[in-house]
All heavy atoms as an XYZ file, in Angstrom:
920
protein
N      60.547    127.989    114.878
C      61.560    127.183    115.555
C      62.746    128.051    115.952
O      63.200    128.870    115.181
C      62.026    126.091    114.571
C      63.125    125.181    115.107
S      63.603    123.986    113.944
C      63.763    122.589    115.038
N      63.183    127.923    117.166
C      64.266    128.722    117.663
C      65.609    128.190    117.126
O      65.743    127.036    116.771
C      64.309    128.761    119.177
O      64.811    127.590    119.738
N      66.605    129.077    117.155
C      67.964    128.700    116.712
C      68.546    127.578    117.561
O      69.262    126.773    117.094
C      68.888    129.878    116.768
C      68.679    131.009    115.788
C      69.613    132.166    116.076
C      68.944    130.495    114.370
N      68.147    127.547    118.848
C      68.757    126.577    119.720
C      67.854    125.355    119.900
O      68.133    124.468    120.737
C      69.051    127.218    121.112
C      70.117    128.292    121.053
C      70.320    128.854    122.441
C      71.366    127.816    120.455
N      66.747    125.270    119.167
C      65.897    124.082    119.271
C      66.732    122.891    118.869
O      67.392    122.862    117.831
C      64.679    124.246    118.355
N      66.680    121.867    119.659
C      67.481    120.652    119.408
C      68.930    120.808    119.770
O      69.741    119.879    119.541
N      69.303    121.935    120.348
C      70.703    122.148    120.721
C      70.720    122.456    122.196
O      71.250    123.513    122.672
C      71.277    123.318    119.912
O      72.626    123.452    120.204
N      70.259    121.489    122.967
C      70.162    121.699    124.431
C      71.540    121.909    125.054
O      71.667    122.631    126.049
C      69.466    120.470    125.060
C      68.018    120.407    124.636
C      67.332    119.136    125.078
N      67.478    118.974    126.556
C      67.463    117.842    127.195
N      67.291    116.749    126.505
N      67.570    117.761    128.480
N      72.560    121.291    124.482
C      73.880    121.371    125.087
C      74.394    122.809    125.033
O      75.112    123.239    125.915
C      74.871    120.425    124.383
C      74.566    118.950    124.685
C      74.567    118.647    126.159
O      75.495    119.007    126.855
O      73.566    118.014    126.610
N      74.127    123.551    123.918
C      74.563    124.937    123.816
C      73.922    125.771    124.949
O      74.578    126.529    125.609
C      74.229    125.502    122.480
C      75.116    124.999    121.378
S      74.660    125.716    119.792
C      75.251    127.376    119.993
N      72.627    125.578    125.158
C      71.938    126.353    126.190
C      72.420    125.919    127.580
O      72.687    126.740    128.432
C      70.430    126.148    126.110
C      69.641    127.029    127.090
C      68.148    127.024    126.780
C      67.453    125.835    127.293
N      66.014    125.898    127.200
N      72.588    124.597    127.743
C      73.047    124.041    128.995
C      74.437    124.596    129.414
O      74.654    124.990    130.531
C      73.121    122.528    128.917
C      73.417    121.830    130.182
C      73.338    120.303    129.986
C      73.729    119.562    131.199
N      73.729    118.112    130.966
N      75.277    124.749    128.419
C      76.638    125.232    128.672
C      76.703    126.768    128.955
O      77.682    127.245    129.536
N      75.647    127.478    128.541
C      75.659    128.924    128.781
C      74.590    129.380    129.732
O      74.357    130.589    129.943
C      75.477    129.635    127.424
O      74.297    129.213    126.817
N      73.880    128.484    130.372
C      72.739    128.795    131.233
C      73.103    129.709    132.393
O      72.390    130.665    132.694
C      72.075    127.502    131.765
N      74.231    129.429    133.048
C      74.626    130.269    134.152
C      74.890    131.704    133.712
O      74.439    132.656    134.346
C      75.852    129.678    134.842
C      75.604    128.384    135.537
C      76.840    127.708    136.090
O      77.970    128.195    135.804
O      76.694    126.733    136.825
N      75.557    131.868    132.571
C      75.858    133.177    132.053
C      74.526    133.917    131.717
O      74.363    135.095    132.018
C      76.726    133.039    130.817
C      77.003    134.304    130.001
C      77.721    135.375    130.842
C      77.817    133.984    128.768
N      73.581    133.184    131.123
C      72.306    133.832    130.740
C      71.528    134.275    132.006
O      71.042    135.397    132.050
C      71.439    132.780    129.941
C      71.950    132.443    128.586
C      71.201    131.229    128.025
C      71.878    133.591    127.616
N      71.496    133.462    132.986
C      70.743    133.739    134.196
C      71.356    134.918    134.940
O      70.665    135.860    135.348
C      70.569    132.524    135.120
C      69.655    131.476    134.448
C      70.003    132.922    136.493
C      69.668    130.121    135.075
N      72.688    134.845    135.109
C      73.399    135.946    135.861
C      73.243    137.252    135.111
O      73.017    138.293    135.712
C      74.869    135.603    136.024
C      75.176    134.468    136.995
C      76.638    134.132    137.016
C      74.682    134.802    138.439
N      73.276    137.219    133.795
C      73.104    138.451    132.982
C      71.682    139.012    133.167
O      71.545    140.237    133.201
C      73.323    138.140    131.513
O      74.680    137.801    131.284
N      70.700    138.164    133.318
C      69.314    138.591    133.404
C      69.035    139.284    134.742
O      68.108    140.087    134.843
C      68.345    137.397    133.215
N      69.834    138.952    135.826
C      69.555    139.557    137.103
C      70.702    140.510    137.472
O      70.700    141.001    138.636
C      69.384    138.480    138.204
C      70.634    137.660    138.438
C      68.150    137.662    137.934
C      70.604    136.772    139.624
N      71.540    140.877    136.548
C      72.622    141.785    136.838
C      72.098    143.160    137.293
O      72.626    143.709    138.288
C      73.485    141.968    135.634
C      74.648    142.936    135.846
C      75.487    143.076    134.591
O      75.026    142.840    133.456
O      76.654    143.445    134.740
N      71.137    143.718    136.639
C      70.681    145.087    136.950
C      69.795    145.166    138.164
O      69.817    146.167    138.883
C      69.907    145.621    135.724
N      68.973    144.119    138.399
C      68.096    144.117    139.599
C      67.603    142.749    139.852
O      67.697    141.814    139.048
C      66.940    145.063    139.315
C      65.975    144.660    138.249
C      64.817    145.660    138.081
N      63.943    145.309    137.044
C      62.881    144.499    137.242
N      62.639    143.936    138.338
N      62.067    144.230    136.186
N      67.063    142.561    141.069
C      66.473    141.305    141.472
C      65.234    140.989    140.590
O      64.482    141.873    140.226
C      66.074    141.365    142.955
N      65.029    139.732    140.303
C      63.911    139.283    139.485
C      63.454    137.940    139.991
O      64.216    137.136    140.561
C      64.289    139.144    138.029
C      64.779    140.421    137.385
C      65.140    140.159    135.909
N      65.836    141.249    135.305
C      65.242    142.322    134.754
N      63.950    142.391    134.719
N      65.985    143.243    134.167
N      62.197    137.660    139.769
C      61.647    136.293    140.114
C      61.841    135.384    138.875
O      62.154    135.873    137.754
C      60.195    136.367    140.557
C      59.260    136.978    139.570
N      58.689    136.308    138.544
C      58.806    138.250    139.469
C      57.924    137.093    137.847
N      57.966    138.297    138.405
N      61.728    134.101    139.096
C      62.042    133.116    138.079
C      61.380    133.335    136.780
O      62.024    133.272    135.700
N      60.043    133.532    136.771
C      59.325    133.694    135.527
C      59.829    134.956    134.783
O      60.017    134.896    133.567
C      57.792    133.864    135.808
C      56.983    134.036    134.596
C      56.731    133.008    133.695
C      56.404    135.291    134.322
C      55.977    133.216    132.526
C      55.636    135.511    133.152
C      55.450    134.468    132.299
O      54.694    134.649    131.169
N      60.134    135.997    135.529
C      60.679    137.230    134.879
C      62.034    136.967    134.278
O      62.377    137.500    133.217
C      60.706    138.362    135.916
C      61.106    139.675    135.285
C      61.128    140.803    136.334
O      61.148    140.520    137.574
O      61.220    141.954    135.924
N      62.860    136.194    134.924
C      64.192    135.855    134.418
C      64.006    135.122    133.056
O      64.707    135.471    132.106
C      64.967    134.992    135.409
C      65.333    135.773    136.673
C      66.251    134.374    134.778
C      65.851    134.927    137.823
N      63.126    134.209    133.001
C      62.888    133.486    131.735
C      62.385    134.450    130.671
O      62.833    134.347    129.514
C      61.835    132.388    131.986
N      61.495    135.379    131.033
C      60.988    136.357    130.085
C      62.120    137.245    129.544
O      62.197    137.581    128.373
C      59.919    137.244    130.703
C      58.595    136.527    130.914
C      57.604    137.481    131.539
O      57.829    138.205    132.468
N      56.395    137.473    130.922
N      63.010    137.713    130.422
C      64.110    138.588    130.066
C      65.038    137.848    129.032
O      65.406    138.437    128.024
C      64.913    139.061    131.282
C      66.249    139.708    130.888
C      64.099    140.068    132.098
N      65.351    136.625    129.333
C      66.228    135.855    128.445
C      65.528    135.661    127.101
O      66.218    135.863    126.026
C      66.582    134.526    129.100
C      67.481    134.715    130.301
C      67.225    133.567    128.066
C      67.690    133.512    131.173
N      64.266    135.313    127.090
C      63.587    135.127    125.826
C      63.501    136.445    125.016
O      63.735    136.467    123.841
C      62.169    134.605    126.102
C      61.434    134.228    124.850
C      60.129    133.469    125.090
O      59.876    133.059    126.230
O      59.427    133.299    124.103
N      63.157    137.534    125.742
C      63.049    138.836    125.026
C      64.415    139.302    124.498
O      64.529    139.701    123.292
C      62.502    139.891    126.010
C      62.224    141.210    125.300
C      61.739    142.303    126.279
N      62.817    142.775    127.137
C      62.882    142.587    128.420
N      61.939    141.962    129.083
N      63.929    143.013    129.143
N      65.471    139.182    125.261
C      66.791    139.603    124.822
C      67.337    138.782    123.682
O      68.099    139.300    122.884
C      67.801    139.580    125.980
C      67.554    140.712    127.027
C      68.613    140.638    128.078
N      68.384    141.634    129.129
C      69.107    141.683    130.229
N      70.101    140.818    130.487
N      68.833    142.591    131.198
N      66.906    137.523    123.646
C      67.383    136.643    122.580
C      66.464    136.676    121.352
O      66.764    135.941    120.400
C      67.470    135.212    123.081
O      66.225    134.607    123.289
N      65.551    137.545    121.359
C      64.602    137.586    120.257
C      63.786    136.291    120.094
O      63.354    135.931    119.024
N      63.502    135.654    121.236
C      62.734    134.405    121.223
C      63.506    133.185    120.880
O      62.938    132.098    120.796
N      64.788    133.279    120.672
C      65.618    132.132    120.271
C      66.022    131.308    121.447
O      66.398    130.124    121.230
C      66.864    132.630    119.509
C      66.511    133.347    118.243
C      65.707    132.439    117.322
O      66.105    131.347    116.987
N      64.570    132.983    116.795
N      66.048    131.798    122.652
C      66.421    131.042    123.869
C      65.287    131.104    124.840
O      64.862    132.213    125.235
C      67.723    131.602    124.498
C      68.079    130.742    125.720
C      68.872    131.603    123.481
N      64.802    129.963    125.232
C      63.696    129.925    126.212
C      64.040    128.907    127.318
O      64.817    128.011    127.139
C      62.380    129.452    125.538
O      62.609    128.147    125.001
C      61.957    130.414    124.473
N      63.491    129.243    128.465
C      63.635    128.364    129.646
C      62.254    128.039    130.165
O      61.371    128.885    130.256
C      64.402    129.025    130.745
C      65.896    129.001    130.636
C      66.572    130.014    129.988
C      66.598    127.953    131.172
C      67.942    129.974    129.844
C      67.975    127.897    131.068
C      68.641    128.901    130.365
N      62.060    126.763    130.521
C      60.820    126.300    131.166
C      61.098    126.141    132.621
O      62.261    125.927    133.023
C      60.390    125.006    130.558
C      60.053    125.091    129.085
N      58.899    125.727    128.609
C      60.756    124.720    128.000
C      58.912    125.656    127.303
N      60.025    125.116    126.908
N      60.114    126.273    133.444
C      60.242    126.214    134.912
C      61.021    124.934    135.290
O      61.860    124.961    136.242
C      58.908    126.252    135.561
N      60.719    123.840    134.627
C      61.366    122.568    134.980
C      62.891    122.577    134.849
O      63.592    121.895    135.539
C      60.785    121.457    134.112
N      63.404    123.488    133.999
C      64.864    123.519    133.843
C      65.413    124.796    134.557
O      66.566    124.746    135.001
C      65.261    123.523    132.419
O      64.645    124.579    131.671
N      64.624    125.843    134.643
C      65.156    127.058    135.221
C      65.330    127.002    136.721
O      66.374    127.378    137.259
C      64.220    128.239    134.899
C      64.578    129.618    135.454
C      65.950    130.035    134.916
C      63.556    130.661    135.120
N      64.304    126.529    137.435
C      64.377    126.537    138.881
C      65.512    125.714    139.498
O      66.198    126.148    140.390
C      63.013    126.249    139.539
C      62.088    127.453    139.344
C      61.141    127.499    138.342
C      62.221    128.536    140.167
C      60.354    128.582    138.135
C      61.410    129.670    139.991
C      60.505    129.670    138.996
O      59.699    130.834    138.769
N      65.761    124.488    138.948
C      66.932    123.803    139.503
C      68.233    124.559    139.259
O      69.134    124.514    140.105
C      66.943    122.504    138.652
C      65.512    122.296    138.262
C      64.967    123.737    138.039
N      68.370    125.306    138.144
C      69.549    126.137    137.901
C      69.625    127.260    138.920
O      70.706    127.583    139.424
C      69.554    126.694    136.497
C      69.790    125.677    135.394
C      69.452    126.238    134.050
C      71.252    125.223    135.383
N      68.500    127.863    139.228
C      68.507    128.967    140.198
C      68.916    128.452    141.587
O      69.750    129.087    142.276
C      67.126    129.600    140.325
C      66.721    130.423    139.076
C      65.241    130.805    139.172
C      67.579    131.682    138.994
N      68.415    127.239    141.935
C      68.824    126.680    143.237
C      70.300    126.334    143.266
O      71.011    126.542    144.248
C      67.982    125.409    143.543
C      66.499    125.632    143.569
C      65.619    124.676    143.114
C      65.964    126.866    144.036
C      64.226    124.904    143.148
C      64.605    127.034    144.066
C      63.746    126.085    143.623
O      62.415    126.303    143.612
N      70.816    125.878    142.120
C      72.235    125.563    142.010
C      73.103    126.803    142.198
O      74.120    126.794    142.906
C      72.508    124.928    140.628
C      73.963    124.593    140.370
C      74.103    124.037    138.949
C      75.528    123.932    138.537
N      75.641    123.522    137.127
N      72.697    127.911    141.526
C      73.466    129.152    141.655
C      73.374    129.690    143.062
O      74.340    130.297    143.538
C      72.917    130.186    140.648
C      73.063    129.846    139.127
C      72.494    130.994    138.296
C      74.518    129.582    138.810
N      72.250    129.464    143.684
C      72.095    129.890    145.132
C      73.064    129.084    145.984
O      73.682    129.666    146.880
C      70.640    129.728    145.522
C      70.227    130.617    146.683
C      68.710    130.617    146.912
O      67.943    129.929    146.226
O      68.353    131.401    147.799
N      73.124    127.782    145.787
C      74.023    126.944    146.566
C      75.478    127.387    146.378
O      76.303    127.275    147.297
C      73.858    125.458    146.219
C      72.621    124.825    146.837
C      72.675    123.327    146.710
N      72.821    122.852    145.341
C      71.908    122.627    144.435
N      70.669    122.933    144.739
N      72.190    122.204    143.209
N      75.861    127.807    145.145
C      77.189    128.241    144.907
C      77.520    129.600    145.475
O      78.655    130.006    145.519
C      77.416    128.326    143.374
C      77.500    126.969    142.678
C      77.728    127.168    141.217
C      78.068    125.878    140.486
N      78.451    126.044    139.111
N      76.478    130.312    145.947
C      76.657    131.639    146.556
C      76.730    132.734    145.503
O      77.122    133.862    145.865
N      76.310    132.473    144.309
C      76.339    133.491    143.273
C      75.127    134.347    143.217
O      75.164    135.489    142.715
C      76.552    132.857    141.860
C      77.857    132.100    141.774
C      78.887    132.054    142.628
C      78.229    131.272    140.675
N      79.864    131.233    142.193
C      79.536    130.721    140.990
C      77.634    130.895    139.511
C      80.179    129.882    140.150
C      78.318    130.006    138.646
C      79.593    129.514    138.973
N      73.972    133.793    143.764
C      72.753    134.573    143.882
C      72.146    134.260    145.203
O      72.495    133.282    145.884
C      71.728    134.228    142.745
C      71.282    132.798    142.832
C      72.322    134.534    141.402
C      70.136    132.408    141.844
N      71.257    135.152    145.692
C      70.486    134.858    146.896
C      69.028    135.096    146.514
O      68.665    135.949    145.727
C      70.881    135.784    148.102
C      72.228    135.503    148.542
C      70.748    137.258    147.702
N      68.198    134.257    147.097
C      66.736    134.332    146.853
C      66.038    134.731    148.158
O      66.478    134.291    149.216
N      64.998    135.509    148.041
C      64.188    135.803    149.206
C      62.751    135.822    148.819
O      62.375    136.293    147.709
C      64.625    137.157    149.866
C      64.343    138.378    149.018
C      64.744    139.657    149.823
N      64.676    140.797    148.912
C      63.575    141.465    148.646
N      62.433    141.134    149.204
N      63.572    142.488    147.870
N      61.888    135.378    149.690
C      60.441    135.353    149.409
C      59.854    136.736    149.658
O      60.221    137.414    150.590
C      59.747    134.320    150.306
C      60.052    132.933    149.941
C      60.905    132.083    150.573
C      59.558    132.161    148.831
N      60.968    130.878    149.953
C      60.130    130.911    148.871
C      58.652    132.504    147.804
C      59.885    129.942    147.947
C      58.376    131.556    146.885
C      58.934    130.269    146.933
N      58.986    137.109    148.752
C      58.260    138.411    148.922
C      56.805    138.162    148.733
O      56.384    137.252    148.006
C      58.726    139.451    147.881
O      58.455    138.978    146.579
C      60.201    139.762    147.996
N      55.991    138.991    149.420
C      54.542    138.886    149.263
C      54.011    140.293    149.104
O      54.414    141.231    149.734
C      53.920    138.260    150.523
C      54.186    136.804    150.667
C      53.405    136.173    151.805
O      52.163    136.184    151.759
O      54.075    135.673    152.708
N      52.997    140.387    148.200
C      52.259    141.659    148.005
C      50.807    141.347    148.180
O      50.362    140.265    147.759
C      52.540    142.258    146.664
C      53.959    142.752    146.462
C      54.097    143.440    145.140
N      55.484    143.876    144.967
C      56.044    144.091    143.784
N      55.322    143.912    142.725
N      57.278    144.488    143.708
N      50.041    142.256    148.714
C      48.629    142.035    148.840
C      47.955    141.701    147.503
O      48.251    142.328    146.460
C      48.085    143.371    149.383
C      49.274    144.042    150.015
C      50.471    143.557    149.222
N      47.169    140.650    147.492
C      46.491    140.276    146.265
C      47.307    139.483    145.284
O      46.827    139.062    144.232
N      48.575    139.203    145.629
C      49.422    138.424    144.760
C      49.973    137.201    145.503
O      50.036    137.229    146.731
C      50.612    139.243    144.233
C      50.237    140.379    143.325
C      51.472    141.160    142.805
O      52.603    140.685    143.061
O      51.264    142.172    142.161
N      50.377    136.225    144.768
C      50.969    135.067    145.468
C      52.443    135.371    145.792
O      53.046    136.282    145.259
C      50.852    133.803    144.645
C      51.329    133.925    143.205
C      51.027    132.648    142.467
N      52.217    131.859    142.305
C      52.967    131.778    141.195
N      52.617    132.459    140.161
N      54.036    131.059    141.143
N      52.987    134.551    146.690
C      54.399    134.690    147.080
C      55.286    134.467    145.912
O      55.032    133.591    145.064
C      54.735    133.664    148.162
C      54.495    134.084    149.518
C      54.925    133.103    150.584
N      55.460    131.826    150.197
C      56.387    131.145    150.828
N      56.924    131.679    151.952
N      56.806    129.998    150.454
N      56.402    135.232    145.847
C      57.388    135.078    144.785
C      58.787    135.077    145.410
O      59.016    135.679    146.446
C      57.349    136.233    143.786
C      56.111    136.365    143.017
C      56.216    137.573    142.148
N      54.959    137.803    141.436
C      54.813    138.626    140.453
N      55.828    139.323    140.066
N      53.665    138.816    139.854
N      59.646    134.280    144.793
C      61.043    134.324    145.263
C      61.848    135.194    144.321
O      61.916    134.916    143.107
C      61.557    132.912    145.277
C      62.906    132.786    145.977
C      63.127    131.382    146.469
N      64.419    131.139    147.045
C      64.710    131.412    148.315
N      63.777    131.868    149.131
N      65.936    131.204    148.776
N      62.380    136.284    144.846
C      63.183    137.188    144.074
C      64.643    136.783    144.208
O      65.155    136.517    145.321
C      63.059    138.628    144.558
C      61.725    139.305    144.194
C      61.700    140.707    144.835
C      61.580    139.416    142.703
N      65.364    136.772    143.091
C      66.773    136.378    143.021
C      67.629    137.603    142.759
O      67.379    138.385    141.801
C      67.011    135.247    142.010
C      66.293    133.997    142.344
C      65.014    133.733    141.840
C      66.850    133.094    143.217
C      64.361    132.592    142.194
C      66.200    131.935    143.543
C      64.908    131.697    143.031
O      64.277    130.502    143.356
N      68.670    137.753    143.539
C      69.552    138.887    143.408
C      70.994    138.351    143.327
O      71.329    137.380    144.018
C      69.394    139.792    144.656
C      70.281    140.993    144.688
C      69.997    141.758    145.994
C      71.030    142.884    146.168
N      70.857    143.554    147.427
N      71.827    139.015    142.535
C      73.216    138.584    142.397
C      74.021    139.016    143.605
O      73.858    140.122    144.093
C      73.795    139.156    141.085
C      75.064    138.429    140.723
S      75.843    139.002    139.175
C      74.486    139.429    138.169
N      74.971    138.187    144.007
C      75.868    138.499    145.065
C      77.139    139.087    144.495
O      77.351    139.044    143.244
C      76.246    137.283    145.900
O      76.957    136.321    145.042
C      75.011    136.571    146.487
N      78.049    139.550    145.343
C      79.338    140.081    144.821
C      80.134    138.937    144.183
O      80.787    139.121    143.132
C      80.154    140.734    145.916
O      80.361    139.858    146.987
N      80.015    137.727    144.718
C      80.671    136.593    144.103
C      80.085    136.307    142.713
O      80.800    135.976    141.767
C      80.538    135.364    145.014
N      78.738    136.457    142.606
C      78.072    136.268    141.347
C      78.545    137.333    140.312
O      78.690    136.987    139.111
N      78.747    138.541    140.780
C      79.239    139.580    139.813
C      80.605    139.253    139.286
O      80.906    139.456    138.109
C      79.232    140.954    140.519
C      77.827    141.442    140.749
C      77.772    142.889    141.228
N      76.454    143.241    141.577
C      75.443    143.470    140.706
N      75.643    143.304    139.436
N      74.232    143.752    141.146
N      81.449    138.721    140.168
C      82.790    138.327    139.745
C      82.719    137.197    138.739
O      83.396    137.209    137.654
C      83.633    137.964    140.955
C      85.033    137.558    140.639
C      85.809    137.199    141.870
C      87.218    136.789    141.499
N      88.005    136.323    142.617
N      81.866    136.202    139.022
C      81.713    135.046    138.084
C      81.191    135.513    136.770
O      81.620    135.095    135.715
C      80.802    134.002    138.739
C      80.392    132.955    137.692
C      81.511    133.342    139.892
N      80.191    136.457    136.796
C      79.589    136.990    135.534
C      80.699    137.633    134.702
O      80.748    137.392    133.506
C      78.475    137.949    135.858
C      77.846    138.631    134.633
C      77.274    137.606    133.655
C      76.754    139.575    135.096
N      81.535    138.447    135.329
C      82.610    139.163    134.568
C      83.553    138.109    133.897
O      83.929    138.246    132.758
C      83.332    140.099    135.481
N      83.890    137.073    134.701
C      84.782    136.066    134.201
C      84.141    135.271    133.028
O      84.769    135.029    132.010
C      85.169    135.051    135.320
C      86.079    135.686    136.364
C      86.216    134.786    137.638
O      85.523    133.731    137.693
O      86.914    135.219    138.538
N      82.872    134.941    133.232
C      82.173    134.153    132.188
C      81.992    134.995    130.887
O      82.077    134.440    129.803
C      80.835    133.631    132.724
C      80.987    132.503    133.634
C      79.654    131.796    133.970
O      78.606    132.156    133.440
N      79.678    130.797    134.826
N      81.729    136.262    131.049
C      81.601    137.093    129.830
C      82.887    137.169    129.094
O      82.912    137.096    127.881
C      81.199    138.527    130.243
C      79.722    138.657    130.469
C      79.340    140.083    130.749
N      77.893    140.243    130.827
C      77.292    141.141    131.563
N      77.951    141.961    132.326
N      75.973    141.190    131.525
N      83.994    137.307    129.829
C      85.299    137.332    129.172
C      85.577    136.031    128.439
O      86.036    136.055    127.278
C      86.360    137.615    130.251
O      87.624    137.627    129.643
N      85.312    134.915    129.081
C      85.523    133.622    128.483
C      84.617    133.418    127.288
O      84.988    132.844    126.253
C      85.303    132.483    129.489
C      86.371    132.408    130.607
C      85.927    131.377    131.648
C      87.715    131.946    129.988
N      83.365    133.885    127.384
C      82.433    133.763    126.263
C      82.916    134.533    125.046
O      82.858    134.027    123.954
C      81.029    134.311    126.702
C      80.042    134.164    125.641
C      79.566    135.141    124.804
C      79.342    132.943    125.239
N      78.655    134.619    123.926
C      78.506    133.300    124.172
C      79.433    131.622    125.687
C      77.697    132.336    123.551
C      78.609    130.705    125.073
C      77.733    131.037    124.016
N      83.416    135.748    125.248
C      83.951    136.580    124.138
C      85.073    135.803    123.429
O      85.165    135.769    122.192
C      84.395    137.927    124.635
C      83.292    138.882    124.928
C      83.777    140.262    125.284
N      82.779    141.003    125.950
C      82.713    141.239    127.244
N      83.667    140.806    128.055
N      81.704    141.915    127.773
N      85.999    135.240    124.228
C      87.098    134.512    123.642
C      86.608    133.293    122.862
O      87.065    133.005    121.770
C      88.081    134.101    124.750
C      88.864    135.218    125.410
C      89.621    134.650    126.628
C      89.794    135.875    124.466
N      85.653    132.587    123.456
C      85.115    131.393    122.812
C      84.399    131.744    121.474
O      84.670    131.080    120.477
C      84.115    130.691    123.773
C      83.443    129.522    123.171
C      84.078    128.331    122.995
C      82.062    129.639    122.756
C      83.434    127.198    122.434
C      81.421    128.545    122.183
C      82.107    127.323    122.027
N      83.611    132.774    121.462
C      82.870    133.184    120.278
C      83.882    133.617    119.175
O      83.720    133.251    118.031
C      81.847    134.269    120.565
C      81.284    134.894    119.281
C      80.723    133.717    121.415
N      84.907    134.348    119.534
C      85.943    134.771    118.540
C      86.660    133.512    117.965
O      86.840    133.466    116.756
C      86.937    135.719    119.187
C      86.459    137.136    119.324
C      87.569    138.017    119.792
C      87.128    139.435    119.764
N      88.215    140.399    119.994
N      86.964    132.614    118.836
C      87.672    131.356    118.343
C      86.727    130.577    117.408
O      87.175    130.132    116.389
C      88.090    130.565    119.546
N      85.478    130.449    117.790
C      84.523    129.723    116.946
C      84.355    130.423    115.615
O      84.299    129.734    114.570
C      83.182    129.591    117.669
C      83.203    128.630    118.857
S      83.641    126.938    118.398
C      82.155    126.504    117.459
N      84.256    131.755    115.646
C      84.104    132.511    114.379
C      85.286    132.255    113.449
O      85.111    132.096    112.244
C      84.008    134.012    114.672
C      82.603    134.429    115.155
O      81.617    133.647    115.010
O      82.523    135.516    115.718
N      86.456    132.178    113.992
C      87.656    131.908    113.174
C      87.612    130.492    112.610
O      87.937    130.247    111.441
C      88.944    132.124    113.938
C      89.237    133.603    114.214
C      90.605    133.853    114.758
N      90.904    133.161    115.980
C      90.646    133.631    117.235
N      90.133    134.822    117.385
N      90.924    132.923    118.288
N      87.209    129.528    113.431
C      87.192    128.147    113.007
C      86.139    127.880    111.948
O      86.389    127.233    110.962
C      86.940    127.195    114.232
C      86.709    125.765    113.767
C      88.119    127.249    115.169
N      84.952    128.453    112.139
C      83.886    128.149    111.139
C      83.828    129.089    109.973
O      83.061    128.944    109.083
C      82.479    128.156    111.889
C      82.413    127.104    112.953
C      82.106    129.481    112.391
N      84.765    130.047    109.973
C      84.945    130.901    108.789
C      84.078    132.148    108.754
O      83.875    132.684    107.659
N      83.542    132.582    109.880
C      82.697    133.802    109.855
C      83.504    134.994    110.255
O      82.999    136.118    110.210
C      81.505    133.651    110.819
O      81.960    133.363    112.104
C      80.531    132.606    110.339
N      84.793    134.827    110.553
C      85.697    135.945    110.882
C      87.033    135.588    110.241
O      87.515    134.490    110.328
C      85.824    136.081    112.395
C      86.759    137.235    112.805
C      86.864    137.309    114.351
O      85.906    137.665    114.987
O      87.963    137.043    114.840
N      87.694    136.646    109.684
C      89.072    136.379    109.113
C      90.023    135.893    110.174
O      89.976    136.285    111.319
C      89.491    137.741    108.598
C      88.319    138.655    108.679
C      87.284    138.039    109.589
N      90.891    134.952    109.732
C      91.920    134.399    110.644
C      93.037    135.329    110.820
O      93.449    136.090    110.124
C      92.416    133.046    110.097
C      93.420    132.451    111.033
C      91.268    132.111    109.885
């Protein structure tokens, strides 16, 4: 059982940060984005296609990522998602806010000295 099992709201609130972080270094297709998140979280955070793709489309509408279709011989078409400069700015802001949030939560729940 994952740490976030039954805690959909935690994942929902951090989904944009997770996705942007997964494509920061290079363009990736949806399935690969889900694999990166799962691997980096040690299997504790997972995304299914039914929840991931609507989020990718939402980030694309916001202008934070761009998607383009690619085809390779012998493979099916894939949509690769790449972060835009606006997405990089949002990622930096969200990381900063995340750090502040985690520190505050640590103080409140007693895992860090006040």
